[in-house]
LUMNUNU-19095 format. One line per field, with one value per residue (C-alpha): residue number from 1; residue in one letter; x, y, z. Coordinates in pm, whole numbers. Layout:
# LUMNUNU-19095
k [NUM;...]
r [a;...]
c1 [X;...]
c2 [Y;...]
c3 [Z;...]
***
This chain:
# LUMNUNU-19095
k [1;2;3;4;5;6;7;8;9;10;11;12;13;14;15;16;17;18;19;20;21;22;23;24;25;26;27;28;29;30;31;32;33;34;35;36;37;38;39;40;41;42;43;44;45;46;47;48;49;50;51;52;53;54;55;56;57;58;59;60;61;62;63;64;65;66;67;68;69;70;71;72;73;74;75;76;77;78;79;80;81;82;83;84;85;86;87;88;89;90;91;92;93;94;95;96;97;98;99;100;101;102;103;104;105;106;107;108;109;110;111;112;113;114;115;116;117;118;119;120;121;122;123;124;125;126;127;128;129;130;131;132;133;134;135;136;137;138;139;140;141;142;143;144;145;146;147;148;149;150;151;152;153;154;155;156;157;158;159;160;161;162;163;164;165;166;167;168;169;170;171;172;173;174;175;176;177;178;179;180;181;182;183;184;185;186;187;188;189;190;191;192;193;194;195;196;197;198;199;200;201;202;203;204;205;206;207;208;209;210;211;212;213;214;215;216;217;218;219;220;221;222;223;224;225;226;227;228;229;230;231;232;233;234;235;236;237;238;239;240;241;242;243;244;245;246;247;248;249;250;251;252;253;254;255;256;257;258;259;260;261;262;263;264;265;266;267;268;269;270;271;272;273;274;275;276;277;278;279;280;281;282;283;284;285;286;287;288;289;290;291;292;293;294;295;296;297;298;299;300;301;302;303;304;305;306;307;308;309;310;311;312;313;314;315;316;317;318;319;320;321;322;323;324;325;326;327;328;329;330;331;332;333;334;335;336;337;338;339;340;341;342;343;344;345;346;347;348;349;350;351;352;353;354;355;356;357;358;359;360;361;362;363;364;365;366;367;368;369;370;371;372;373;374;375;376;377;378;379;380;381;382;383;384;385;386;387;388;389;390;391;392;393;394;395;396;397;398;399;400;401]
r [m;p;g;d;p;t;a;p;d;m;t;t;q;p;r;p;v;y;v;i;g;a;g;p;g;g;l;a;a;a;a;a;l;r;a;r;g;v;r;a;v;v;v;e;k;s;d;g;v;g;a;s;w;r;r;h;y;d;r;l;r;l;h;t;t;r;r;l;s;a;l;p;g;l;p;m;p;r;r;f;g;r;w;v;s;r;d;d;v;v;r;y;l;e;k;y;a;e;f;h;e;l;e;l;v;t;g;v;e;v;i;r;i;e;p;a;a;p;g;p;e;g;e;g;e;g;e;g;g;w;v;l;h;a;s;g;g;r;e;l;a;a;a;a;v;v;v;a;t;g;f;n;h;t;p;a;l;p;d;w;p;g;r;d;a;y;e;g;r;l;l;h;a;r;e;y;r;n;p;l;p;y;a;g;q;d;v;l;v;v;g;v;g;n;t;g;a;e;i;a;v;d;l;v;e;g;g;a;a;r;v;r;l;a;v;r;t;a;p;h;v;m;r;r;s;t;a;g;w;p;a;q;r;s;g;i;l;v;r;r;l;p;t;r;l;v;d;r;m;g;a;l;v;a;k;a;s;v;p;d;l;s;a;y;g;l;p;r;p;t;t;g;l;y;s;r;v;e;q;g;a;i;p;v;q;d;v;g;l;i;d;a;v;r;s;g;k;v;e;p;v;a;a;v;e;a;f;d;g;a;e;v;v;l;a;d;g;s;r;i;a;p;d;t;v;i;a;a;t;g;y;r;r;a;l;e;g;l;v;g;h;l;g;v;l;d;e;r;g;r;p;r;t;h;g;a;r;s;p;a;q;a;p;g;l;y;f;t;g;f;s;n;p;i;s;g;m;f;r;e;m;a;m;d;a;e;k;i;a;k;a;v;s;r;r;s;g;a;g;a;s]
c1 [-3;104;376;432;773;807;746;1082;1262;1264;1349;1712;1676;1804;1648;1328;1168;928;614;462;87;-191;-402;-382;-59;138;-42;56;397;441;274;529;796;705;653;1023;1151;1177;1075;841;664;391;356;22;-77;-454;-591;-642;-624;-760;-798;-872;-1129;-1335;-1355;-1523;-1887;-2127;-2203;-1865;-1771;-1449;-1478;-1257;-1362;-1334;-1114;-893;-861;-728;-402;-130;-186;-563;-866;-1142;-1446;-1720;-1994;-1883;-1993;-1853;-1803;-1691;-1843;-1636;-1756;-1643;-1306;-1240;-1348;-1107;-807;-864;-882;-585;-358;-486;-420;-60;0;145;353;99;211;-78;-93;230;315;630;741;1062;1306;1666;1942;2124;2473;2730;2840;3201;3251;3164;2842;2687;2344;2084;2305;2340;1975;1721;1622;1250;1159;802;556;654;1016;1056;1373;1325;1624;1531;1695;1460;1131;846;618;250;73;-175;-274;-601;-378;-474;-797;-699;-947;-897;-807;-1113;-1136;-1391;-1383;-1344;-1653;-1890;-2223;-2351;-2195;-1829;-1700;-1455;-1591;-1395;-1646;-1924;-2099;-2447;-2724;-2948;-2843;-2891;-3224;-3468;-3119;-2961;-2608;-2336;-2093;-1753;-1540;-1654;-1408;-1545;-1589;-1795;-1988;-2110;-2176;-2386;-2608;-2587;-2748;-3019;-3118;-3112;-3361;-3167;-3417;-3125;-2800;-2567;-2228;-1961;-1707;-1389;-1248;-1496;-1422;-1402;-1735;-1747;-1930;-1831;-1898;-2046;-2199;-2021;-1687;-1538;-1384;-1056;-999;-989;-758;-514;-507;-418;-189;122;5;92;-91;-241;-362;-562;-678;-876;-987;-1128;-1311;-1465;-1557;-1732;-1933;-2039;-2148;-2181;-2441;-2323;-2416;-2309;-2657;-2687;-2363;-2120;-1944;-1691;-1345;-1108;-785;-778;-911;-516;-335;-564;-480;-108;-217;-328;-717;-869;-1213;-1531;-1708;-2068;-2282;-2580;-2444;-2524;-2919;-2882;-2756;-3033;-3310;-3191;-3161;-2769;-2724;-2364;-2258;-1954;-1606;-1615;-1422;-1484;-1726;-1937;-2124;-2403;-2332;-2110;-1940;-1903;-1642;-1946;-2027;-2323;-2416;-2592;-2671;-2670;-2715;-2412;-2087;-1922;-1564;-1452;-1134;-896;-619;-252;18;169;498;713;780;842;1060;1107;1448;1565;1513;1278;939;872;739;377;493;467;760;961;1000;743;741;1077;1268;1443;1569;1936;2011;1819;1880;1631;1352;1053;709;352;10;81;-67;-406;-378;-690;-579;-675;-506;-540;-412;-104;-65;-44;191;423;420;568;816;925;951;1178;1396;1448;1532;1810;1950;1950;2040;1715;1467;1447;1507]
c2 [15;370;476;99;95;-271;-243;-321;-26;-95;270;182;-93;88;-219;-332;-675;-577;-805;-786;-826;-715;-1045;-1285;-1424;-1073;-950;-1270;-1252;-856;-927;-1209;-1047;-726;-941;-1056;-680;-714;-415;-541;-284;-445;-293;-331;-227;-167;92;-124;-478;-791;-673;-1022;-1087;-775;-877;-1237;-1319;-1209;-1541;-1677;-1816;-1980;-2342;-2394;-2325;-1979;-2125;-2276;-1994;-1716;-1555;-1516;-1288;-1206;-1471;-1405;-1296;-1567;-1343;-1428;-1755;-2099;-2045;-1691;-1461;-1298;-928;-1044;-1189;-821;-675;-950;-819;-456;-498;-704;-448;-188;-429;-510;-159;-265;-42;-48;110;115;225;96;-229;-382;-479;-684;-790;-812;-894;-611;-513;-721;-571;-466;-832;-967;-1131;-1379;-1317;-1202;-1220;-834;-800;-689;-408;-385;-190;-59;169;531;472;389;142;-4;-151;-459;-679;-967;-1009;-1208;-1236;-1287;-1169;-1469;-1772;-1611;-1339;-1337;-1501;-1788;-1786;-2065;-1981;-2184;-2173;-1924;-1751;-1398;-1421;-1568;-1393;-1465;-1315;-1474;-1374;-1508;-1613;-1325;-1079;-1264;-1112;-1239;-1402;-1139;-1015;-1388;-1443;-1604;-1671;-1984;-1996;-2248;-2249;-2400;-2571;-2773;-2682;-2490;-2170;-2332;-2568;-2275;-1998;-2267;-2327;-1943;-1914;-2197;-2031;-1673;-1763;-1840;-2036;-2309;-2385;-2627;-2730;-2818;-3101;-3193;-3401;-3558;-3417;-3528;-3395;-3416;-3287;-2934;-3102;-3459;-3467;-3160;-3300;-3049;-3202;-2969;-3146;-3473;-3295;-3165;-3513;-3727;-3463;-3632;-3999;-4198;-4096;-4455;-4446;-4118;-4239;-4548;-4384;-4112;-4367;-4510;-4185;-4060;-4381;-4362;-3988;-3866;-4034;-4158;-3883;-4109;-4111;-3757;-3709;-3667;-3983;-4075;-4005;-4256;-4128;-4098;-3793;-3747;-3799;-3555;-3292;-3351;-3255;-2939;-3028;-2974;-3174;-2966;-2892;-2944;-2618;-2732;-2869;-3243;-3149;-2937;-3215;-3447;-3246;-3169;-2775;-2822;-3013;-3145;-3133;-3238;-3007;-2685;-2739;-2452;-2119;-2115;-1817;-1834;-2183;-2370;-2689;-2947;-3241;-3488;-3311;-3145;-2783;-2564;-2192;-2057;-1680;-1637;-1852;-1808;-1945;-2061;-2193;-2066;-1840;-1777;-1686;-1452;-1455;-1463;-1101;-1048;-1317;-1567;-1436;-1555;-1937;-1966;-2091;-2438;-2533;-2425;-2090;-2184;-2122;-2415;-2322;-2199;-2067;-2071;-2266;-1961;-2090;-2165;-1943;-1654;-1649;-1403;-1457;-1621;-1708;-1771;-1825;-2025;-2363;-2454;-2745;-2940;-2841;-2489;-2204;-1971;-2202;-2286;-1917;-1886;-2127;-1995;-1640;-1780;-1984;-1726;-1469;-1713;-1773;-1398;-1317;-1561;-1449;-1072;-1148;-939;-1056;-1379;-1674]
c3 [-5;-51;214;364;510;460;54;-133;-281;-644;-777;-776;-1024;-1325;-1588;-1477;-1594;-1876;-1887;-2213;-2192;-1955;-1946;-1651;-1716;-1747;-1434;-1208;-1325;-1255;-892;-801;-949;-726;-438;-459;-437;-836;-1035;-1306;-1553;-1766;-2115;-2294;-2643;-2556;-2312;-2018;-1846;-1979;-2349;-2482;-2200;-2274;-2640;-2566;-2582;-2347;-2225;-2147;-1802;-1682;-1726;-1449;-1073;-896;-618;-861;-1082;-858;-955;-679;-381;-417;-411;-637;-437;-354;-501;-869;-792;-894;-1246;-1314;-1592;-1858;-1682;-1362;-1478;-1620;-1284;-1108;-1311;-1287;-890;-927;-1101;-854;-538;-639;-747;-1073;-1300;-1603;-1965;-2184;-2526;-2620;-2842;-2850;-3195;-3127;-2852;-2925;-2701;-2560;-2668;-2483;-2147;-2058;-1938;-2251;-2151;-2409;-2584;-2337;-2025;-2113;-2085;-2357;-2580;-2656;-2994;-2913;-3093;-3108;-3165;-2802;-2688;-2341;-2154;-1949;-1711;-1843;-2041;-1966;-2274;-2206;-2520;-2492;-2607;-2807;-2980;-3340;-3496;-3729;-4040;-4265;-4629;-4761;-5159;-5264;-4904;-5023;-5257;-5057;-5056;-4690;-4397;-4266;-3936;-3659;-3355;-3200;-3365;-3188;-2888;-2836;-3052;-3090;-3435;-3566;-3453;-3716;-3927;-4063;-3917;-3983;-3673;-3791;-3512;-3237;-2965;-2649;-2842;-3146;-2893;-2666;-2971;-3104;-2802;-2753;-3094;-3027;-2713;-2892;-3105;-3449;-3703;-3790;-3622;-3771;-3649;-3906;-3752;-3879;-3610;-3343;-2984;-2663;-2469;-2092;-1814;-1671;-1328;-1201;-847;-752;-848;-1106;-1444;-1360;-1043;-1235;-1504;-1225;-1060;-1371;-1522;-1429;-1511;-1819;-2124;-2209;-1835;-1884;-2211;-2077;-1763;-1995;-2207;-1901;-1780;-2086;-2135;-1778;-1766;-2185;-2402;-2727;-3002;-3294;-3427;-3434;-3611;-3352;-3283;-3013;-3097;-3190;-3031;-2630;-2433;-2332;-2631;-2806;-2523;-2619;-2948;-2849;-2878;-2517;-2436;-2506;-2158;-2181;-2131;-2313;-2616;-2537;-2505;-2811;-3017;-2899;-2944;-3287;-3216;-3302;-3631;-3656;-4040;-4206;-4224;-4452;-4787;-4974;-5049;-5411;-5420;-5164;-5068;-4841;-4986;-4708;-4686;-4771;-5095;-4972;-5020;-4781;-4778;-4446;-4380;-4173;-4122;-3785;-3801;-3434;-3570;-3311;-3271;-3356;-3075;-3368;-3177;-3491;-3557;-3182;-3102;-3416;-3499;-3162;-3252;-2936;-3131;-3269;-3618;-3493;-3377;-2993;-2742;-2694;-2330;-2056;-1705;-1511;-1819;-2041;-2364;-2356;-2648;-2464;-2102;-1925;-2179;-2004;-2163;-1976;-2099;-2423;-2333;-2251;-2001;-1881;-1540;-1614;-1785;-1491;-1243;-1468;-1519;-1138;-1101;-1379;-1220;-884;-1078;-1325;-1004;-828;-1111;-1207;-844;-844;-1146;-1034;-684;-577;-307;-148;-355]
***
């Protein structure tokens, strides 16, 4: 708090740790660093915290429980309920930044990160710190850098043949807010991840005349909670178990708790649940999809192959003519321009390291929030924050170890 005589004096640190991104991962990292006496400055390209959360659709709620989604040093209020709404997540992030008195610079975009020139002792790449090239010609000198620009950064819209000449309305799920504009319409939702499944249900409940759901690969569908036991807790318990064992356990649980939807066009996956997670496909948590499919209100159809005038061509050769197509086709991390030249990304553009592990060729560079584990993204970012703060503190000699 202001004037607290026990607060660490960070004004003597000439080069702070820069945290790029004021979402949950960046704020958590900055708070954990501050708690260890390391000055952290959060740089955010938008005008406030939680920019991605503010853009999500209205009905979105965390699929992880309130208790297991809090960031370091501040519980989520009980009044938020068990499954926290989008608006309450934003309120929490605003309060979090205020409560921890984080240094936050908004309206500045970091464009490229470069190793600082070697110091007088000839430190290796990254050992002498980093230079952040930012909008407005700014150059920021950093002792270390935490990249937390977000898992859902840049919408990924497939380059379907005929897409640009499509005569209906085509939008990415990022542009979807609520079902009101689609009342009475024939809508095709493309992609059956959690976002696509939830938007399809939202459209049905909001009065869309017809809702179809294009499915390329059948997902694992699981109950968000069974007899009061949240799926997230199961995800935490099994995360360190062998993949084959979790696959078998997942199949047994699915048969016991989720009806077979094969007759409705949504068969059970042939690949195990945890095998799919390791490939990057998180199970769909049911928030009404099962009932909507069984009642015929959401109709699974084949994957989209192309657009032809006012028609959408599906993988089974059929053609449909929806009024609107909503592409819930995911996001790219979009890190190539920022750090791609440093050799720290894999072939899919994802960081090769995360949390307290810094790349060997880029010491002092950390990543958080670029995975989507079944144990819960908020929980993992909270854990990453503490580990990153500990690693930075050890490197700099600041605070306790």
